[in-house]
FIDREN-30680 format. One record per atom (N, C-alpha, C, O): residue number from 0; residue in one letter; atom name; x, y, z. Coordinates in steps of 0.2 Angstrom, whole numbers, plus 5000, padded with zeros to 4 digits. Layout:
num:residuo:atomo:xx:yy:zz
NUM:A:CA:X:Y:Z;
...
END
This chain:
num:residuo:atomo:xx:yy:zz
0:X:N:5042:4762:4962;
0:X:CA:5045:4767:4966;
0:X:C:5051:4765:4972;
0:X:O:5057:4766:4973;
1:X:N:5045:4763:4975;
1:X:CA:5050:4760:4981;
1:X:C:5054:4756:4980;
1:X:O:5060:4757:4981;
2:X:N:5052:4748:4977;
2:X:CA:5058:4746:4976;
2:X:C:5065:4749:4972;
2:X:O:5071:4748:4975;
3:X:N:5064:4752:4965;
3:X:CA:5068:4757:4964;
3:X:C:5074:4759:4970;
3:X:O:5079:4757:4971;
4:X:N:5070:4764:4973;
4:X:CA:5070:4768:4977;
4:X:C:5076:4762:4982;
4:X:O:5082:4762:4981;
5:X:N:5073:4759:4986;
5:X:CA:5078:4751:4989;
5:X:C:5084:4749:4986;
5:X:O:5089:4747:4990;
6:X:N:5083:4749:4977;
6:X:CA:5092:4746:4976;
6:X:C:5095:4752:4974;
6:X:O:5102:4752:4974;
7:X:N:5091:4758:4971;
7:X:CA:5097:4762:4972;
7:X:C:5102:4768:4979;
7:X:O:5106:4772:4980;
8:X:N:5096:4764:4984;
8:X:CA:5101:4766:4991;
8:X:C:5106:4760:4993;
8:X:O:5109:4760:4998;
9:X:N:5106:4755:4989;
9:X:CA:5111:4747:4990;
9:X:C:5107:4744:4997;
9:X:O:5111:4740:5000;
10:X:N:5100:4745:4998;
10:X:CA:5099:4741:5004;
10:X:C:5096:4734:5001;
10:X:O:5095:4729:5004;
11:X:N:5095:4735:4993;
11:X:CA:5093:4728:4990;
11:X:C:5099:4723:4990;
11:X:O:5099:4717:4990;
12:X:N:5104:4727:4991;
12:X:CA:5112:4722:4991;
12:X:C:5114:4720:4996;
12:X:O:5119:4718:4997;
13:X:N:5108:4719:5000;
13:X:CA:5111:4718:5008;
13:X:C:5115:4724:5011;
13:X:O:5119:4722:5016;
14:X:N:5116:4729:5009;
14:X:CA:5120:4735:5014;
14:X:C:5116:4739:5018;
14:X:O:5111:4743:5016;
15:X:N:5120:4738:5025;
15:X:CA:5116:4742:5031;
15:X:C:5113:4748:5027;
15:X:O:5115:4750:5022;
16:X:N:5107:4753:5030;
16:X:CA:5108:4756:5030;
16:X:C:5111:4762:5036;
16:X:O:5110:4762:5042;
17:X:N:5113:4767:5033;
17:X:CA:5118:4771:5039;
17:X:C:5113:4778:5041;
17:X:O:5108:4779:5038;
18:X:N:5114:4780:5045;
18:X:CA:5110:4788:5049;
18:X:C:5111:4792:5043;
18:X:O:5106:4796:5042;
19:X:N:5115:4791:5037;
19:X:CA:5117:4796:5031;
19:X:C:5112:4796:5025;
19:X:O:5110:4800:5021;
20:X:N:5112:4788:5026;
20:X:CA:5107:4787:5019;
20:X:C:5101:4792:5017;
20:X:O:5097:4794:5021;
21:X:N:5102:4793:5011;
21:X:CA:5096:4798:5009;
21:X:C:5094:4795:5004;
21:X:O:5097:4792:5000;
22:X:N:5087:4796:5004;
22:X:CA:5080:4792:5002;
22:X:C:5078:4799:4997;
22:X:O:5078:4805:4999;
23:X:N:5076:4796:4990;
23:X:CA:5073:4800:4985;
23:X:C:5067:4805:4987;
23:X:O:5063:4801:4991;
24:X:N:5066:4808:4987;
24:X:CA:5057:4812:4988;
24:X:C:5055:4806:4985;
24:X:O:5058:4802:4982;
25:X:N:5047:4806:4986;
25:X:CA:5042:4802:4983;
25:X:C:5038:4807:4980;
25:X:O:5038:4813:4982;
26:X:N:5035:4805:4975;
26:X:CA:5033:4810:4970;
26:X:C:5024:4812:4975;
26:X:O:5022:4808:4979;
27:X:N:5021:4816:4973;
27:X:CA:5017:4819:4977;
27:X:C:5009:4814:4978;
27:X:O:5007:4813:4973;
28:X:N:5006:4812:4984;
28:X:CA:5001:4810:4983;
28:X:C:4999:4809:4987;
28:X:O:5003:4809:4992;
29:X:N:4989:4808:4989;
29:X:CA:4986:4809:4993;
29:X:C:4988:4812:5000;
29:X:O:4987:4817:5003;
30:X:N:4991:4805:5002;
30:X:CA:4991:4804:5008;
30:X:C:4996:4808:5009;
30:X:O:4996:4811:5015;
31:X:N:5001:4809:5005;
31:X:CA:5007:4816:5010;
31:X:C:5004:4821:5007;
31:X:O:5008:4824:5004;
32:X:N:4998:4825:5006;
32:X:CA:4995:4831:5008;
32:X:C:4991:4832:5012;
32:X:O:4988:4837:5014;
33:X:N:4990:4824:5015;
33:X:CA:4986:4823:5022;
33:X:C:4991:4825:5028;
33:X:O:4990:4827:5033;
34:X:N:4997:4821:5024;
34:X:CA:5003:4824:5029;
34:X:C:5007:4831:5030;
34:X:O:5012:4832:5034;
35:X:N:5002:4836:5027;
35:X:CA:5006:4843:5025;
35:X:C:5008:4845:5029;
35:X:O:5006:4843:5034;
36:X:N:5012:4849:5032;
36:X:CA:5012:4855:5036;
36:X:C:5005:4859:5037;
36:X:O:5000:4860:5033;
37:X:N:5004:4861:5046;
37:X:CA:4997:4865:5044;
37:X:C:4998:4871:5041;
37:X:O:5003:4874:5040;
38:X:N:4989:4871:5039;
38:X:CA:4989:4875:5033;
38:X:C:4988:4883:5037;
38:X:O:4986:4885:5042;
39:X:N:4990:4887:5031;
39:X:CA:4991:4896:5033;
39:X:C:4985:4899:5032;
39:X:O:4983:4900:5026;
40:X:N:4982:4902:5037;
40:X:CA:4976:4906:5035;
40:X:C:4976:4912:5034;
40:X:O:4980:4915:5037;
41:X:N:4972:4915:5031;
41:X:CA:4972:4921:5029;
41:X:C:4973:4925:5035;
41:X:O:4973:4922:5040;
42:X:N:4974:4932:5035;
42:X:CA:4976:4935:5044;
42:X:C:4969:4939:5042;
42:X:O:4965:4938:5046;
43:X:N:4967:4944:5037;
43:X:CA:4962:4949:5036;
43:X:C:4954:4946:5034;
43:X:O:4949:4948:5035;
44:X:N:4956:4938:5030;
44:X:CA:4949:4939:5027;
44:X:C:4944:4939:5032;
44:X:O:4944:4938:5038;
45:X:N:4937:4939:5028;
45:X:CA:4931:4939:5032;
45:X:C:4927:4931:5034;
45:X:O:4922:4930:5038;
46:X:N:4930:4928:5031;
46:X:CA:4928:4921:5033;
46:X:C:4935:4915:5033;
46:X:O:4940:4917:5029;
47:X:N:4936:4910:5036;
47:X:CA:4941:4906:5036;
47:X:C:4943:4903:5030;
47:X:O:4941:4898:5027;
48:X:N:4949:4907:5026;
48:X:CA:4954:4908:5021;
48:X:C:4959:4904:5022;
48:X:O:4963:4906:5027;
49:X:N:4961:4896:5017;
49:X:CA:4969:4892:5023;
49:X:C:4972:4892:5014;
49:X:O:4969:4892:5008;
50:X:N:4977:4892:5015;
50:X:CA:4982:4888:5008;
50:X:C:4986:4883:5012;
50:X:O:4989:4885:5017;
51:X:N:4986:4876:5008;
51:X:CA:4987:4870:5012;
51:X:C:4995:4870:5006;
51:X:O:4994:4869:5000;
52:X:N:5001:4871:5008;
52:X:CA:5006:4867:5004;
52:X:C:5006:4860:5001;
52:X:O:5005:4854:5004;
53:X:N:5005:4861:4994;
53:X:CA:5007:4855:4989;
53:X:C:5013:4852:4988;
53:X:O:5015:4846:4987;
54:X:N:5017:4858:4987;
54:X:CA:5024:4855:4986;
54:X:C:5028:4862:4988;
54:X:O:5025:4866:4993;
55:X:N:5034:4865:4986;
55:X:CA:5041:4868:4990;
55:X:C:5037:4874:4989;
55:X:O:5035:4877:4993;
56:X:N:5034:4877:4980;
56:X:CA:5029:4884:4980;
56:X:C:5021:4882:4977;
56:X:O:5018:4885:4973;
57:X:N:5020:4878:4979;
57:X:CA:5012:4877:4973;
57:X:C:5007:4879:4981;
57:X:O:5011:4879:4986;
58:X:N:5003:4880:4982;
58:X:CA:4998:4880:4988;
58:X:C:4989:4878:4983;
58:X:O:4987:4880:4978;
59:X:N:4988:4874:4987;
59:X:CA:4979:4873:4987;
59:X:C:4977:4880:4993;
59:X:O:4980:4882:4998;
60:X:N:4973:4882:4989;
60:X:CA:4967:4886:4990;
60:X:C:4961:4883:4994;
60:X:O:4956:4879:4991;
61:X:N:4960:4885:5001;
61:X:CA:4952:4881:5003;
61:X:C:4949:4884:5009;
61:X:O:4952:4886:5013;
62:X:N:4943:4884:5008;
62:X:CA:4939:4886:5013;
62:X:C:4939:4882:5017;
62:X:O:4934:4882:5020;
63:X:N:4944:4877:5020;
63:X:CA:4942:4872:5024;
63:X:C:4949:4870:5027;
63:X:O:4954:4868:5023;
64:X:N:4950:4870:5033;
64:X:CA:4958:4871:5039;
64:X:C:4959:4863:5035;
64:X:O:4964:4864:5031;
65:X:N:4957:4856:5033;
65:X:CA:4958:4852:5035;
65:X:C:4959:4851:5028;
65:X:O:4955:4853:5023;
66:X:N:4967:4848:5026;
66:X:CA:4970:4846:5022;
66:X:C:4967:4841:5015;
66:X:O:4968:4835:5015;
67:X:N:4966:4844:5010;
67:X:CA:4962:4841:5005;
67:X:C:4964:4834:5002;
67:X:O:4970:4834:5001;
68:X:N:4961:4828:5000;
68:X:CA:4963:4822:4999;
68:X:C:4968:4823:4994;
68:X:O:4973:4819:4994;
69:X:N:4965:4828:4989;
69:X:CA:4971:4827:4982;
69:X:C:4970:4837:4979;
69:X:O:4965:4840:4979;
70:X:N:4976:4838:4977;
70:X:CA:4976:4845:4974;
70:X:C:4970:4845:4969;
70:X:O:4970:4850:4965;
71:X:N:4965:4841:4968;
71:X:CA:4959:4842:4961;
71:X:C:4953:4841:4964;
71:X:O:4948:4842:4960;
72:X:N:4952:4839:4972;
72:X:CA:4948:4841:4976;
72:X:C:4940:4845:4974;
72:X:O:4941:4851:4974;
73:X:N:4935:4844:4973;
73:X:CA:4932:4848:4972;
73:X:C:4931:4854:4979;
73:X:O:4926:4858:4981;
74:X:N:4936:4852:4981;
74:X:CA:4935:4855:4989;
74:X:C:4941:4861:4988;
74:X:O:4943:4865:4993;
75:X:N:4943:4860:4983;
75:X:CA:4951:4865:4983;
75:X:C:4947:4872:4978;
75:X:O:4943:4872:4973;
76:X:N:4949:4877:4981;
76:X:CA:4945:4881:4977;
76:X:C:4951:4884:4971;
76:X:O:4949:4886:4965;
77:X:N:4955:4883:4972;
77:X:CA:4960:4884:4966;
77:X:C:4968:4883:4969;
77:X:O:4969:4880:4974;
78:X:N:4972:4884:4965;
78:X:CA:4979:4882:4968;
78:X:C:4982:4888:4964;
78:X:O:4980:4892:4960;
79:X:N:4990:4889:4969;
79:X:CA:4993:4895:4969;
79:X:C:5001:4893:4966;
79:X:O:5002:4887:4967;
80:X:N:5004:4896:4964;
80:X:CA:5011:4894:4963;
80:X:C:5014:4902:4965;
80:X:O:5013:4907:4961;
81:X:N:5018:4901:4969;
81:X:CA:5021:4908:4972;
81:X:C:5030:4909:4969;
81:X:O:5033:4903:4969;
82:X:N:5031:4913:4968;
82:X:CA:5038:4912:4965;
82:X:C:5041:4919:4971;
82:X:O:5045:4923:4970;
83:X:N:5040:4918:4976;
83:X:CA:5042:4921:4981;
83:X:C:5046:4918:4988;
83:X:O:5044:4913:4992;
84:X:N:5051:4921:4990;
84:X:CA:5055:4917:4996;
84:X:C:5054:4919:5004;
84:X:O:5056:4918:5009;
85:X:N:5048:4922:5002;
85:X:CA:5045:4926:5008;
85:X:C:5042:4924:5013;
85:X:O:5041:4918:5012;
86:X:N:5039:4926:5019;
86:X:CA:5037:4923:5024;
86:X:C:5029:4919:5023;
86:X:O:5027:4919:5017;
87:X:N:5025:4916:5026;
87:X:CA:5019:4913:5026;
87:X:C:5015:4920:5025;
87:X:O:5011:4920:5021;
88:X:N:5016:4926:5028;
88:X:CA:5009:4931:5031;
88:X:C:5011:4934:5022;
88:X:O:5006:4938:5020;
89:X:N:5016:4934:5019;
89:X:CA:5016:4938:5013;
89:X:C:5011:4934:5007;
89:X:O:5009:4937:5002;
90:X:N:5012:4928:5007;
90:X:CA:5009:4921:5002;
90:X:C:5003:4927:5000;
90:X:O:5004:4931:4995;
91:X:N:4998:4928:5005;
91:X:CA:4991:4930:5001;
91:X:C:4991:4936:4997;
91:X:O:4988:4938:4992;
92:X:N:4997:4941:5001;
92:X:CA:4998:4947:4997;
92:X:C:5003:4945:4988;
92:X:O:5002:4948:4983;
93:X:N:5007:4939:4991;
93:X:CA:5008:4939:4984;
93:X:C:5004:4937:4976;
93:X:O:5006:4937:4971;
94:X:N:4996:4933:4980;
94:X:CA:4991:4930:4978;
94:X:C:4989:4935:4973;
94:X:O:4990:4937:4967;
95:X:N:4985:4937:4979;
95:X:CA:4981:4944:4975;
95:X:C:4984:4949:4969;
95:X:O:4981:4952:4965;
96:X:N:4992:4950:4972;
96:X:CA:4997:4955:4967;
96:X:C:4997:4951:4962;
96:X:O:4997:4955:4957;
97:X:N:4996:4945:4960;
97:X:CA:5000:4942:4952;
97:X:C:4992:4936:4954;
97:X:O:4992:4932:4959;
98:X:N:4985:4938:4951;
98:X:CA:4980:4933:4952;
98:X:C:4980:4929:4946;
98:X:O:4977:4924:4946;
99:X:N:4986:4931:4941;
99:X:CA:4988:4928:4934;
99:X:C:4989:4918:4937;
99:X:O:4988:4913:4934;
100:X:N:4993:4919:4945;
100:X:CA:4997:4915:4946;
100:X:C:4992:4911:4950;
100:X:O:4994:4905:4952;
101:X:N:4984:4911:4951;
101:X:CA:4978:4906:4954;
101:X:C:4976:4906:4948;
101:X:O:4975:4909:4943;
102:X:N:4975:4900:4950;
102:X:CA:4972:4894:4943;
102:X:C:4965:4891:4947;
102:X:O:4966:4887:4952;
103:X:N:4957:4894:4945;
103:X:CA:4952:4891:4950;
103:X:C:4952:4884:4946;
103:X:O:4953:4883:4941;
104:X:N:4950:4881:4950;
104:X:CA:4949:4873:4950;
104:X:C:4941:4871:4947;
104:X:O:4936:4873:4950;
105:X:N:4941:4868:4942;
105:X:CA:4936:4869:4937;
105:X:C:4929:4864:4942;
105:X:O:4923:4864:4942;
106:X:N:4931:4860:4946;
106:X:CA:4928:4854:4950;
106:X:C:4925:4860:4956;
106:X:O:4919:4860:4957;
107:X:N:4930:4863:4959;
107:X:CA:4927:4869:4964;
107:X:C:4919:4873:4961;
107:X:O:4914:4873:4964;
108:X:N:4922:4876:4954;
108:X:CA:4917:4879:4951;
108:X:C:4911:4877:4950;
108:X:O:4906:4881:4950;
109:X:N:4910:4869:4947;
109:X:CA:4904:4866:4948;
109:X:C:4900:4864:4954;
109:X:O:4894:4864:4954;
110:X:N:4903:4863:4958;
110:X:CA:4901:4861:4965;
110:X:C:4900:4872:4968;
110:X:O:4896:4872:4972;
111:X:N:4902:4874:4967;
111:X:CA:4898:4881:4969;
111:X:C:4894:4885:4965;
111:X:O:4892:4891:4967;
112:X:N:4894:4882:4960;
112:X:CA:4887:4885:4956;
112:X:C:4880:4879:4957;
112:X:O:4874:4880:4957;
113:X:N:4884:4873:4958;
113:X:CA:4876:4868:4961;
113:X:C:4875:4870:4967;
113:X:O:4869:4869:4968;
114:X:N:4878:4873:4972;
114:X:CA:4876:4874:4978;
114:X:C:4871:4880:4978;
114:X:O:4865:4879:4979;
115:X:N:4874:4887:4976;
115:X:CA:4870:4893:4974;
115:X:C:4865:4892:4970;
115:X:O:4861:4897:4970;
116:X:N:4862:4887:4966;
116:X:CA:4859:4886:4960;
116:X:C:4854:4881:4968;
116:X:O:4851:4885:4972;
117:X:N:4854:4876:4968;
117:X:CA:4849:4872:4971;
117:X:C:4849:4873:4979;
117:X:O:4846:4869:4982;
118:X:N:4852:4878:4983;
118:X:CA:4852:4877:4990;
118:X:C:4852:4886:4992;
118:X:O:4848:4888:4996;
119:X:N:4857:4889:4990;
119:X:CA:4858:4896:4991;
119:X:C:4850:4900:4991;
119:X:O:4846:4901:4995;
120:X:N:4852:4901:4982;
120:X:CA:4846:4906:4977;
120:X:C:4839:4905:4982;
120:X:O:4835:4909:4985;
121:X:N:4839:4898:4982;
121:X:CA:4829:4898:4983;
121:X:C:4828:4900:4991;
121:X:O:4823:4902:4994;
122:X:N:4835:4899:4994;
122:X:CA:4833:4902:5001;
122:X:C:4836:4909:5003;
122:X:O:4836:4911:5009;
123:X:N:4838:4914:4999;
123:X:CA:4840:4920:5000;
123:X:C:4835:4925:5000;
123:X:O:4833:4928:4995;
124:X:N:4834:4928:5008;
124:X:CA:4828:4933:5008;
124:X:C:4831:4940:5003;
124:X:O:4828:4942:4999;
125:X:N:4836:4942:5004;
125:X:CA:4839:4949:4999;
125:X:C:4836:4948:4993;
125:X:O:4833:4953:4990;
126:X:N:4837:4942:4989;
126:X:CA:4834:4941:4982;
126:X:C:4829:4938:4983;
126:X:O:4830:4933:4979;
127:X:N:4824:4937:4986;
127:X:CA:4819:4935:4986;
127:X:C:4814:4942:4987;
127:X:O:4809:4941:4985;
128:X:N:4815:4949:4989;
128:X:CA:4813:4953:4991;
128:X:C:4816:4958:4985;
128:X:O:4813:4964:4984;
129:X:N:4820:4957:4982;
129:X:CA:4822:4962:4977;
129:X:C:4815:4958:4971;
129:X:O:4811:4962:4968;
130:X:N:4813:4951:4970;
130:X:CA:4811:4951:4966;
130:X:C:4803:4951:4968;
130:X:O:4799:4949:4964;
131:X:N:4801:4952:4974;
131:X:CA:4794:4954:4974;
131:X:C:4794:4962:4972;
131:X:O:4790:4965:4969;
132:X:N:4799:4965:4974;
132:X:CA:4799:4973:4974;
132:X:C:4800:4973:4965;
132:X:O:4798:4978:4964;
133:X:N:4801:4971:4960;
133:X:CA:4804:4974:4955;
133:X:C:4800:4971:4951;
133:X:O:4800:4972:4945;
134:X:N:4795:4966:4953;
134:X:CA:4790:4960:4948;
134:X:C:4794:4957:4942;
134:X:O:4791:4953:4939;
135:X:N:4798:4958:4940;
135:X:CA:4800:4955:4933;
135:X:C:4807:4958:4933;
135:X:O:4809:4964:4934;
136:X:N:4812:4951:4930;
136:X:CA:4819:4954:4927;
136:X:C:4823:4951:4931;
136:X:O:4823:4948:4936;
137:X:N:4829:4951:4927;
137:X:CA:4836:4948:4932;
137:X:C:4839:4950:4938;
137:X:O:4837:4956:4939;
138:X:N:4843:4947:4942;
138:X:CA:4845:4948:4947;
138:X:C:4852:4946:4947;
138:X:O:4854:4942:4942;
139:X:N:4858:4947:4951;
139:X:CA:4865:4944:4950;
139:X:C:4866:4942:4955;
139:X:O:4866:4946:4960;
140:X:N:4867:4937:4957;
140:X:CA:4870:4934:4962;
140:X:C:4876:4934:4962;
140:X:O:4879:4929:4959;
141:X:N:4880:4938:4965;
141:X:CA:4887:4944:4965;
141:X:C:4890:4942:4976;
141:X:O:4887:4941:4981;
142:X:N:4899:4942:4973;
142:X:CA:4904:4943:4976;
142:X:C:4904:4947:4982;
142:X:O:4909:4951:4981;
143:X:N:4902:4949:4987;
143:X:CA:4902:4954:4992;
143:X:C:4908:4958:4992;
143:X:O:4908:4964:4994;
144:X:N:4912:4953:4990;
144:X:CA:4921:4958:4991;
144:X:C:4921:4967:4988;
144:X:O:4924:4972:4989;
145:X:N:4915:4965:4984;
145:X:CA:4913:4973:4979;
145:X:C:4909:4978:4983;
145:X:O:4904:4978:4979;
146:X:N:4907:4981:4988;
146:X:CA:4901:4986:4989;
146:X:C:4896:4988:4985;
146:X:O:4898:4993:4981;
147:X:N:4892:4987:4984;
147:X:CA:4889:4993:4978;
147:X:C:4885:4997:4982;
147:X:O:4883:4995:4988;
148:X:N:4882:5003:4979;
148:X:CA:4880:5008:4983;
148:X:C:4873:5005:4978;
148:X:O:4873:5003:4972;
149:X:N:4866:5005:4983;
149:X:CA:4859:5005:4978;
149:X:C:4858:5005:4972;
149:X:O:4857:5010:4969;
150:X:N:4858:4997:4968;
150:X:CA:4854:5002:4959;
150:X:C:4860:5000:4957;
150:X:O:4858:4996:4953;
151:X:N:4866:4999:4958;
151:X:CA:4872:5000:4956;
151:X:C:4874:4990:4953;
151:X:O:4873:4985:4957;
152:X:N:4876:4989:4947;
152:X:CA:4877:4983:4945;
152:X:C:4885:4982:4946;
152:X:O:4889:4987:4945;
153:X:N:4887:4975:4948;
153:X:CA:4892:4972:4949;
153:X:C:4897:4971:4944;
153:X:O:4896:4969:4938;
154:X:N:4904:4972:4946;
154:X:CA:4909:4971:4940;
154:X:C:4907:4965:4935;
154:X:O:4901:4963:4935;
155:X:N:4910:4962:4932;
155:X:CA:4909:4954:4928;
155:X:C:4913:4951:4932;
155:X:O:4912:4946:4935;
156:X:N:4918:4953:4933;
156:X:CA:4923:4948:4939;
156:X:C:4920:4946:4945;
156:X:O:4922:4942:4949;
157:X:N:4914:4951:4946;
157:X:CA:4915:4949:4955;
157:X:C:4905:4946:4953;
157:X:O:4902:4947:4959;
158:X:N:4901:4944:4947;
158:X:CA:4895:4942:4946;
158:X:C:4896:4934:4948;
158:X:O:4900:4931:4944;
159:X:N:4893:4929:4952;
159:X:CA:4893:4921:4950;
159:X:C:4889:4921:4946;
159:X:O:4889:4916:4943;
160:X:N:4883:4925:4945;
160:X:CA:4878:4923:4941;
160:X:C:4873:4926:4941;
160:X:O:4873:4930:4946;
161:X:N:4867:4926:4936;
161:X:CA:4862:4929:4936;
161:X:C:4856:4924:4937;
161:X:O:4857:4918:4936;
162:X:N:4849:4928:4939;
162:X:CA:4845:4923:4940;
162:X:C:4837:4928:4938;
162:X:O:4837:4934:4939;
163:X:N:4833:4924:4936;
163:X:CA:4827:4927:4933;
163:X:C:4824:4927:4940;
163:X:O:4825:4923:4944;
164:X:N:4816:4933:4940;
164:X:CA:4812:4934:4940;
164:X:C:4807:4935:4940;
164:X:O:4805:4941:4939;
165:X:N:4802:4930:4940;
165:X:CA:4794:4933:4937;
165:X:C:4788:4933:4941;
165:X:O:4786:4929:4945;
166:X:N:4785:4940:4940;
166:X:CA:4780:4940:4946;
166:X:C:4780:4939:4953;
166:X:O:4776:4937:4958;
167:X:N:4786:4941:4953;
167:X:CA:4787:4944:4959;
167:X:C:4791:4936:4964;
167:X:O:4792:4936:4970;
168:X:N:4792:4932:4959;
168:X:CA:4794:4926:4962;
168:X:C:4800:4925:4959;
168:X:O:4801:4927:4953;
169:X:N:4806:4922:4963;
169:X:CA:4815:4918:4961;
169:X:C:4812:4915:4956;
169:X:O:4805:4914:4956;
170:X:N:4814:4912:4951;
170:X:CA:4817:4907:4948;
170:X:C:4822:4903:4948;
170:X:O:4824:4901:4942;
171:X:N:4824:4901:4953;
171:X:CA:4832:4897:4953;
171:X:C:4831:4892:4947;
171:X:O:4837:4891:4945;
172:X:N:4828:4890:4945;
172:X:CA:4830:4887:4937;
172:X:C:4833:4888:4932;
172:X:O:4836:4885:4928;
173:X:N:4832:4896:4933;
173:X:CA:4834:4901:4926;
173:X:C:4842:4903:4929;
173:X:O:4844:4907:4926;
174:X:N:4847:4901:4933;
174:X:CA:4852:4901:4936;
174:X:C:4857:4899:4929;
174:X:O:4857:4895:4926;
175:X:N:4860:4906:4929;
175:X:CA:4867:4908:4924;
175:X:C:4872:4907:4925;
175:X:O:4875:4913:4924;
176:X:N:4878:4902:4927;
176:X:CA:4884:4904:4927;
176:X:C:4888:4910:4924;
176:X:O:4889:4911:4918;
177:X:N:4891:4915:4928;
177:X:CA:4893:4918:4925;
177:X:C:4902:4916:4923;
177:X:O:4906:4917:4927;
178:X:N:4905:4913:4916;
178:X:CA:4911:4912:4916;
178:X:C:4918:4918:4917;
178:X:O:4924:4916:4918;
179:X:N:4914:4924:4917;
179:X:CA:4922:4927:4916;
179:X:C:4923:4931:4925;
179:X:O:4927:4935:4927;
180:X:N:4917:4926:4931;
180:X:CA:4919:4928:4937;
180:X:C:4927:4925:4939;
180:X:O:4928:4920:4937;
181:X:N:4930:4928:4944;
181:X:CA:4936:4927:4945;
181:X:C:4941:4927:4953;
181:X:O:4942:4932:4957;
182:X:N:4941:4921:4953;
182:X:CA:4941:4919:4962;
182:X:C:4946:4924:4966;
182:X:O:4944:4925:4972;
183:X:N:4951:4928:4963;
183:X:CA:4954:4933:4965;
183:X:C:4956:4939:4959;
183:X:O:4958:4938:4954;
184:X:N:4955:4944:4964;
184:X:CA:4958:4950:4957;
184:X:C:4961:4955:4962;
184:X:O:4959:4956:4968;
185:X:N:4966:4958:4959;
185:X:CA:4972:4962:4961;
185:X:C:4968:4967:4967;
185:X:O:4970:4967:4973;
186:X:N:4962:4971:4964;
186:X:CA:4959:4976:4967;
186:X:C:4954:4973:4973;
186:X:O:4953:4977:4978;
187:X:N:4952:4968:4974;
187:X:CA:4948:4966:4978;
187:X:C:4949:4959:4984;
187:X:O:4945:4958:4989;
188:X:N:4954:4956:4981;
188:X:CA:4957:4952:4985;
188:X:C:4953:4942:4982;
188:X:O:4952:4940:4976;
189:X:N:4952:4940:4987;
189:X:CA:4950:4932:4986;
189:X:C:4943:4934:4987;
189:X:O:4941:4939:4990;
190:X:N:4939:4929:4983;
190:X:CA:4933:4928:4985;
190:X:C:4929:4926:4993;
190:X:O:4930:4923:4998;
191:X:N:4923:4929:4990;
191:X:CA:4921:4929:4996;
191:X:C:4915:4927:4996;
191:X:O:4913:4926:4990;
192:X:N:4911:4926:5001;
192:X:CA:4904:4924:5001;
192:X:C:4898:4926:5006;
192:X:O:4899:4927:5012;
193:X:N:4892:4927:5004;
193:X:CA:4888:4931:5009;
193:X:C:4887:4924:5015;
193:X:O:4888:4918:5013;
194:X:N:4887:4926:5022;
194:X:CA:4890:4924:5027;
194:X:C:4885:4915:5026;
194:X:O:4887:4910:5027;
195:X:N:4877:4917:5023;
195:X:CA:4875:4910:5023;
195:X:C:4876:4907:5017;
195:X:O:4876:4901:5016;
196:X:N:4877:4910:5014;
196:X:CA:4879:4904:5006;
196:X:C:4888:4903:5010;
196:X:O:4890:4898:5007;
197:X:N:4894:4905:5014;
197:X:CA:4898:4902:5014;
197:X:C:4895:4898:5018;
197:X:O:4899:4893:5018;
198:X:N:4891:4897:5024;
198:X:CA:4890:4890:5027;
198:X:C:4889:4883:5022;
198:X:O:4892:4878:5023;
199:X:N:4883:4885:5018;
199:X:CA:4883:4879:5013;
199:X:C:4886:4877:5010;
199:X:O:4886:4871:5009;
200:X:N:4892:4883:5007;
200:X:CA:4897:4880:5002;
200:X:C:4902:4876:5006;
200:X:O:4906:4871:5004;
201:X:N:4903:4879:5012;
201:X:CA:4909:4875:5016;
201:X:C:4906:4867:5016;
201:X:O:4909:4862:5014;
202:X:N:4899:4867:5019;
202:X:CA:4897:4860:5021;
202:X:C:4898:4856:5013;
202:X:O:4899:4850:5013;
203:X:N:4897:4859:5007;
203:X:CA:4896:4853:5002;
203:X:C:4904:4854:5001;
203:X:O:4906:4848:5001;
204:X:N:4908:4857:5001;
204:X:CA:4916:4856:5003;
204:X:C:4918:4850:5007;
204:X:O:4922:4846:5005;
205:X:N:4917:4850:5012;
205:X:CA:4917:4844:5019;
205:X:C:4915:4840:5016;
205:X:O:4920:4836:5015;
206:X:N:4911:4837:5013;
206:X:CA:4908:4831:5010;
206:X:C:4913:4828:5003;
206:X:O:4914:4823:5000;
207:X:N:4916:4834:5001;
207:X:CA:4919:4830:4996;
207:X:C:4928:4831:4998;
207:X:O:4932:4827:4994;
208:X:N:4931:4834:5001;
208:X:CA:4936:4836:5006;
208:X:C:4941:4828:5004;
208:X:O:4946:4827:5006;
END
């Protein structure tokens, strides 16, 4: 591609480049993403959440301020396709209002569920307390963006997974991911995580960014 660009501009025929010589834009690459402009941070999200520009209207959603190595890296929560010419501050509102334009990254979902199952759930004091109180049954690992009254069940789009408990003990190996969970909803916005879950998931993202 570099050679073809070299020939098209006349540089390969011994013509000196002028100040107005326009080289064609290169296709997207990992190195190009790392040189992208500063990320756009969500102004009100309870934890840092960023949009990293991929192209003129496509953004990588990430928990990290550092640009991902590629749009498909497991650290990329989702991609968002904007159709607006508004300001940076409007992009998160546009994404929430149009959740169909936000495409979850399957690699991130795999990382998320592995981290919740293997790290977060076994150390979660609230889930352990409920297991000890109820003795046996199932408990939902849910997104806190939708606060619940005691005894209420989260809506399907806010449930990460369900976990069994027997004899007052959590059984993390029973973790069952919920395929109907949504990264963003029009009613409640982008994914949220409990503070300690957020820390663990960010560490996992940093390792693959």
